[in-house]
C-alpha positions as a Markdown table, in Angstrom:
| # | Residue | x | y | z |
|---|---|---|---|---|
| 1 | Met | -28.7 | 37.9 | 41.2 |
| 2 | Arg | -30.1 | 38.2 | 38.0 |
| 3 | Phe | -30.5 | 34.7 | 35.4 |
| 4 | Val | -30.3 | 35.7 | 31.5 |
| 5 | Thr | -32.5 | 33.9 | 29.7 |
| 6 | Gly | -33.7 | 34.3 | 25.9 |
| 7 | Pro | -33.0 | 33.0 | 22.4 |
| 8 | Lys | -29.0 | 33.4 | 22.7 |
| 9 | Arg | -28.5 | 31.1 | 26.0 |
| 10 | Leu | -31.2 | 28.7 | 24.2 |
| 11 | Leu | -28.9 | 28.0 | 21.4 |
| 12 | Arg | -25.9 | 28.0 | 23.2 |
| 13 | Glu | -27.6 | 24.8 | 25.1 |
| 14 | Met | -28.5 | 23.6 | 21.9 |
| 15 | Val | -25.0 | 23.2 | 20.4 |
| 16 | Lys | -23.6 | 21.8 | 23.4 |
| 17 | Ile | -26.3 | 19.2 | 23.5 |
| 18 | Leu | -25.4 | 18.2 | 20.3 |
| 19 | Thr | -22.0 | 18.3 | 20.4 |
| 20 | Val | -22.3 | 15.7 | 23.1 |
| 21 | Leu | -24.6 | 13.5 | 21.0 |
| 22 | Ala | -22.1 | 13.8 | 18.0 |
| 23 | Leu | -19.2 | 12.6 | 20.5 |
| 24 | Thr | -21.0 | 9.8 | 21.6 |
| 25 | Ala | -22.2 | 8.5 | 18.2 |
| 26 | Cys | -18.4 | 8.4 | 17.0 |
| 27 | Ser | -17.5 | 6.0 | 20.0 |
| 28 | Gly | -19.9 | 3.2 | 18.3 |
| 29 | Pro | -18.2 | 0.5 | 17.1 |
| 30 | Asp | -18.1 | 1.6 | 13.6 |
| 31 | Tyr | -14.4 | 3.1 | 13.5 |
| 32 | Arg | -14.1 | 5.6 | 10.8 |
| 33 | Ala | -10.9 | 7.5 | 9.8 |
| 34 | Pro | -11.2 | 11.1 | 9.4 |
| 35 | Val | -10.9 | 12.9 | 6.1 |
| 36 | Asp | -7.5 | 14.5 | 7.0 |
| 37 | Ala | -5.0 | 11.8 | 5.9 |
| 38 | Leu | -2.1 | 12.9 | 8.2 |
| 39 | Ala | -4.6 | 12.5 | 10.9 |
| 40 | Gln | -5.0 | 8.8 | 10.3 |
| 41 | Pro | -2.3 | 6.5 | 11.4 |
| 42 | Pro | -2.8 | 2.8 | 10.7 |
| 43 | Ser | -4.9 | 1.5 | 13.4 |
| 44 | Lys | -6.8 | -2.2 | 14.0 |
| 45 | Lys | -9.8 | -0.1 | 15.3 |
| 46 | Ile | -10.6 | 1.6 | 12.2 |
| 47 | Thr | -12.8 | -0.4 | 9.5 |
| 48 | Tyr | -13.7 | 2.6 | 7.7 |
| 49 | His | -11.0 | 4.9 | 5.7 |
| 50 | Thr | -12.2 | 8.3 | 4.5 |
| 51 | Val | -10.4 | 9.2 | 1.2 |
| 52 | Ala | -8.7 | 12.2 | 1.2 |
| 53 | Arg | -7.8 | 14.5 | -1.3 |
| 54 | Gly | -4.7 | 13.1 | -3.5 |
| 55 | Glu | -5.4 | 9.8 | -2.2 |
| 56 | Thr | -4.8 | 6.9 | -4.8 |
| 57 | Leu | -6.5 | 3.1 | -3.8 |
| 58 | Tyr | -3.4 | 2.0 | -3.7 |
| 59 | Ser | -1.9 | 4.6 | -1.0 |
| 60 | Ile | -5.0 | 3.5 | 1.4 |
| 61 | Ala | -4.0 | -0.5 | 0.9 |
| 62 | Trp | -0.1 | 0.7 | 1.7 |
| 63 | Arg | -1.3 | 2.5 | 4.5 |
| 64 | Tyr | -2.6 | -0.5 | 5.7 |
| 65 | Asn | -0.9 | -3.3 | 4.7 |
| 66 | Leu | -3.7 | -4.4 | 2.6 |
| 67 | Asp | -3.2 | -5.7 | -1.1 |
| 68 | Val | -4.9 | -3.1 | -3.5 |
| 69 | Arg | -6.8 | -6.3 | -5.4 |
| 70 | Ser | -8.5 | -7.7 | -2.0 |
| 71 | Leu | -9.6 | -4.3 | -0.8 |
| 72 | Ala | -10.7 | -3.6 | -4.0 |
| 73 | Arg | -12.8 | -6.9 | -4.3 |
| 74 | Ala | -14.4 | -5.7 | -0.6 |
| 75 | Asn | -15.3 | -2.4 | -1.9 |
| 76 | Gly | -16.6 | -3.5 | -5.1 |
| 77 | Ile | -14.3 | -1.0 | -7.0 |
| 78 | Ala | -13.1 | -2.1 | -10.7 |
| 79 | Glu | -9.5 | -1.3 | -12.5 |
| 80 | Pro | -8.7 | 1.5 | -12.9 |
| 81 | Tyr | -9.7 | 1.8 | -9.2 |
| 82 | Leu | -10.8 | 5.3 | -9.3 |
| 83 | Ile | -11.8 | 6.8 | -6.0 |
| 84 | Tyr | -12.9 | 10.0 | -4.8 |
| 85 | Pro | -12.5 | 12.4 | -1.7 |
| 86 | Gly | -15.2 | 11.6 | 1.2 |
| 87 | Gln | -15.5 | 8.3 | -0.3 |
| 88 | Gln | -15.6 | 5.4 | 2.5 |
| 89 | Val | -13.3 | 2.4 | 2.1 |
| 90 | Asn | -14.4 | -0.7 | 3.6 |
| 91 | Leu | -11.0 | -1.8 | 5.4 |
| 92 | Asp | -12.7 | -5.3 | 6.4 |
| 93 | Leu | -11.8 | -7.7 | 4.3 |
| 94 | Arg | -13.3 | -10.5 | 6.4 |
| 95 | Gln | -16.8 | -9.3 | 4.6 |
| 96 | Asn | -15.1 | -10.6 | 1.2 |
| 97 | Pro | -12.7 | -12.9 | 1.6 |
| 98 | Pro | -10.2 | -13.4 | -1.6 |
| 99 | Pro | -9.8 | -16.4 | -3.0 |
| 100 | Lys | -6.8 | -18.7 | -2.1 |
| 101 | Arg | -3.8 | -17.9 | -4.4 |
| 102 | Asp | -2.3 | -21.6 | -4.3 |
| 103 | Ser | -0.6 | -23.4 | -7.0 |
| 104 | Pro | -2.6 | -25.3 | -9.9 |
| 105 | Pro | -3.6 | -28.5 | -8.5 |
| 106 | Val | -1.6 | -31.5 | -9.8 |
| 107 | Lys | -3.6 | -33.8 | -12.5 |
| 108 | Thr | -3.9 | -37.2 | -11.2 |
| 109 | Glu | -3.4 | -40.3 | -13.6 |
| 110 | Gln | -6.0 | -40.3 | -16.5 |
| 111 | Ser | -6.7 | -42.8 | -19.1 |
| 112 | Ala | -7.0 | -42.6 | -22.6 |
| 113 | Gln | -8.2 | -44.5 | -25.6 |
| 114 | Val | -5.2 | -45.5 | -27.8 |
| 115 | Ser | -5.6 | -47.8 | -30.6 |
| 116 | Gly | -8.2 | -49.3 | -28.7 |
| 117 | Arg | -7.0 | -49.9 | -25.4 |
| 118 | Ser | -6.5 | -47.9 | -22.4 |
| 119 | Thr | -3.3 | -46.5 | -21.8 |
| 120 | Ser | -2.1 | -44.4 | -18.4 |
| 121 | Arg | -0.7 | -41.2 | -18.7 |
| 122 | Pro | 2.1 | -40.0 | -16.1 |
| 123 | Pro | 0.8 | -37.2 | -13.7 |
| 124 | Ser | 1.5 | -33.9 | -14.9 |
| 125 | Gln | 4.0 | -31.6 | -13.4 |
| 126 | Pro | 3.0 | -29.1 | -10.8 |
| 127 | Gln | 3.3 | -25.5 | -11.8 |
| 128 | Pro | 4.9 | -22.7 | -10.1 |
| 129 | Asn | 3.0 | -20.2 | -7.7 |
| 130 | Pro | 2.1 | -17.5 | -10.1 |
| 131 | Ser | 3.8 | -14.8 | -7.5 |
| 132 | Glu | 7.1 | -16.7 | -7.6 |
| 133 | Thr | 6.6 | -16.8 | -11.6 |
| 134 | Gln | 6.6 | -12.7 | -11.3 |
| 135 | Arg | 9.4 | -12.6 | -8.6 |
| 136 | Ser | 11.7 | -14.5 | -11.1 |
| 137 | Glu | 11.3 | -12.6 | -14.0 |
| 138 | Leu | 11.7 | -9.0 | -12.0 |
| 139 | Val | 15.4 | -8.1 | -12.1 |
| 140 | Trp | 16.0 | -5.7 | -9.0 |
| 141 | Arg | 18.3 | -2.7 | -8.6 |
| 142 | Trp | 19.3 | -0.8 | -5.7 |
| 143 | Pro | 17.7 | 2.6 | -6.0 |
| 144 | Val | 20.1 | 4.7 | -4.8 |
| 145 | Ser | 23.9 | 3.9 | -3.6 |
| 146 | Gly | 24.7 | 4.9 | -0.1 |
| 147 | Thr | 25.4 | 3.4 | 3.3 |
| 148 | Ile | 22.4 | 1.0 | 4.9 |
| 149 | Leu | 21.4 | 3.2 | 8.1 |
| 150 | Thr | 18.7 | 1.1 | 8.9 |
| 151 | Gly | 17.5 | -2.5 | 8.5 |
| 152 | Phe | 14.1 | -4.2 | 7.8 |
| 153 | Ser | 12.7 | -5.0 | 11.1 |
| 154 | Gly | 9.5 | -6.9 | 10.2 |
| 155 | Ala | 6.0 | -6.6 | 8.5 |
| 156 | Gln | 4.4 | -5.5 | 11.8 |
| 157 | Ala | 7.5 | -3.3 | 13.4 |
| 158 | Leu | 7.9 | 0.0 | 12.8 |
| 159 | Asn | 10.3 | 0.0 | 9.4 |
| 160 | Lys | 8.6 | -1.7 | 6.7 |
| 161 | Gly | 11.9 | -1.4 | 4.4 |
| 162 | Ile | 15.6 | -0.1 | 4.6 |
| 163 | Asp | 16.4 | 3.2 | 4.9 |
| 164 | Ile | 20.0 | 3.9 | 2.5 |
| 165 | Gly | 21.7 | 7.2 | 3.5 |
| 166 | Ala | 22.9 | 9.7 | 0.6 |
| 167 | Lys | 23.9 | 13.3 | 0.0 |
| 168 | Lys | 20.6 | 15.6 | -0.4 |
| 169 | Gly | 19.7 | 15.4 | -4.4 |
| 170 | Glu | 21.3 | 12.2 | -5.2 |
| 171 | Pro | 19.4 | 10.4 | -7.8 |
| 172 | Val | 16.8 | 7.9 | -6.8 |
| 173 | Val | 16.1 | 5.6 | -9.6 |
| 174 | Ala | 13.6 | 3.0 | -10.6 |
| 175 | Ala | 14.5 | -0.5 | -8.7 |
| 176 | Glu | 12.4 | -2.0 | -11.5 |
| 177 | Ser | 10.4 | -1.1 | -14.5 |
| 178 | Gly | 6.2 | -0.3 | -13.7 |
| 179 | Thr | 3.6 | 2.6 | -13.5 |
| 180 | Val | 3.7 | 5.0 | -10.9 |
| 181 | Val | 0.4 | 4.8 | -8.8 |
| 182 | Tyr | 1.2 | 7.2 | -6.1 |
| 183 | Ala | 3.1 | 10.2 | -6.0 |
| 184 | Gly | 2.5 | 12.9 | -3.1 |
| 185 | Asn | 2.8 | 13.3 | 0.7 |
| 186 | Gly | -0.4 | 12.6 | 2.3 |
| 187 | Leu | 0.8 | 9.2 | 4.0 |
| 188 | Arg | 2.6 | 10.3 | 7.7 |
| 189 | Gly | 5.8 | 9.2 | 8.1 |
| 190 | Tyr | 6.9 | 8.6 | 4.6 |
| 191 | Gly | 7.4 | 12.5 | 3.3 |
| 192 | Asn | 7.4 | 13.1 | 0.0 |
| 193 | Leu | 6.3 | 9.3 | -1.4 |
| 194 | Leu | 6.6 | 7.8 | -4.8 |
| 195 | Ile | 4.9 | 3.9 | -5.0 |
| 196 | Ile | 5.7 | 2.1 | -8.4 |
| 197 | Lys | 3.8 | -1.3 | -9.2 |
| 198 | His | 5.7 | -4.0 | -11.1 |
| 199 | Asn | 3.4 | -6.5 | -11.7 |
| 200 | Asp | 0.1 | -8.1 | -10.1 |
| 201 | Ser | 1.9 | -8.7 | -7.1 |
| 202 | Tyr | 5.1 | -6.4 | -6.7 |
| 203 | Leu | 4.8 | -2.5 | -5.4 |
| 204 | Ser | 8.0 | -0.8 | -4.2 |
| 205 | Ala | 8.1 | 2.5 | -2.7 |
| 206 | Tyr | 10.6 | 5.4 | -2.1 |
| 207 | Ala | 10.2 | 8.1 | 0.4 |
| 208 | His | 11.7 | 11.3 | 1.8 |
| 209 | Asn | 12.3 | 12.6 | -1.5 |
| 210 | Asn | 13.2 | 15.8 | -1.9 |
| 211 | Lys | 12.0 | 16.4 | -5.2 |
| 212 | Leu | 9.3 | 14.2 | -7.3 |
| 213 | Met | 10.4 | 14.3 | -10.9 |
| 214 | Val | 7.4 | 11.8 | -12.2 |
| 215 | Ala | 3.8 | 11.6 | -11.8 |
| 216 | Glu | 0.7 | 8.8 | -11.2 |
| 217 | Gly | 0.1 | 7.2 | -14.3 |
| 218 | Asp | 3.6 | 7.7 | -15.7 |
| 219 | Leu | 5.5 | 4.6 | -16.6 |
| 220 | Val | 9.4 | 4.1 | -15.8 |
| 221 | Arg | 12.0 | 2.1 | -16.9 |
| 222 | Ala | 14.3 | 0.2 | -14.1 |
| 223 | Gly | 17.2 | 2.8 | -13.9 |
| 224 | Gln | 15.5 | 5.8 | -14.6 |
| 225 | Gln | 15.7 | 8.5 | -12.1 |
| 226 | Ile | 12.5 | 9.4 | -10.6 |
| 227 | Ala | 13.6 | 11.7 | -7.6 |
| 228 | Glu | 16.2 | 13.3 | -5.6 |
| 229 | Val | 17.3 | 12.2 | -2.3 |
| 230 | Gly | 16.3 | 14.7 | 0.4 |
| 231 | Ser | 14.6 | 14.6 | 4.1 |
| 232 | Ser | 11.1 | 15.0 | 3.9 |
| 233 | Gly | 9.5 | 13.9 | 7.0 |
| 234 | Thr | 12.5 | 13.1 | 8.5 |
| 235 | Asn | 16.0 | 15.0 | 10.3 |
| 236 | Val | 18.6 | 12.9 | 8.1 |
| 237 | Asp | 19.1 | 12.9 | 4.3 |
| 238 | Lys | 18.3 | 9.3 | 3.1 |
| 239 | Leu | 16.0 | 7.4 | 1.0 |
| 240 | His | 13.6 | 5.0 | 2.5 |
| 241 | Phe | 12.6 | 1.9 | 0.6 |
| 242 | Glu | 10.0 | -0.6 | 0.5 |
| 243 | Ile | 9.0 | -3.7 | -1.4 |
| 244 | Arg | 5.5 | -5.5 | -1.0 |
| 245 | His | 4.5 | -8.7 | -1.8 |
| 246 | Asp | 1.0 | -9.1 | -2.3 |
| 247 | Gly | 0.2 | -5.8 | 0.6 |
| 248 | Lys | 2.8 | -7.5 | 2.6 |
| 249 | Pro | 6.5 | -6.0 | 3.5 |
| 250 | Val | 9.0 | -8.1 | 2.6 |
| 251 | Asp | 13.0 | -7.2 | 3.4 |
| 252 | Pro | 14.6 | -5.7 | 0.2 |
| 253 | Leu | 17.9 | -7.5 | 1.1 |
| 254 | Arg | 16.4 | -10.3 | -0.2 |
| 255 | Tyr | 15.7 | -9.3 | -3.7 |
| 256 | Leu | 18.0 | -6.5 | -4.3 |
| 257 | Pro | 21.7 | -7.8 | -5.4 |
| 258 | Arg | 24.5 | -7.7 | -3.5 |
| 259 | Arg | 27.0 | -5.3 | -3.6 |
């Protein structure tokens, strides 16, 4: 038997060794999501997200159920939250925990000098939580007419919103006024997706659209058509609708008016 040795075989062996070393390095505790947005589902093991083309910080926060403001602080990203393809986004917010969002403290009795004598002021009234105040200022409306196919099943469950059955091409309207912060199809399971920011605490999402009629950065009014019902990413014509409060999914039926 004749063994073939030479530069070509040596090169092949070196490639094999380097490949094994690269795979071994990726198995360490520093988990990084791949660049391909469609190949990186949410995972508790992933501590860094690699930004893919077309992603925004809002879409990344949405993917991992995070508050975009906390995510921005953890990465030192200032508004308007500009990111670039290939950038590593730290998902471990414990390294820079956000401040607690409690109600302002209630003032205790204070003394005031009036006409040379001490009097007591009654304690001031507790101030409402800012997020609850913002909630009361929003007037939600149904984004599409139709029958609810699937209800909300919890923030950690598969369905983080509601599915509304409707015919393909029917108008999808903004549930409240706001700014479009994501428009695309880079989030697995959402198809053609729109995310609208309504205030500092509340976002809404509209998924599986046939056609998007607004773009990132657009200001939209409540009731304005923003898309058409479709079945992108699914086999049924429907609108998947979500509301998030401080990054966490909440039941839209708690906010939408009764029919």
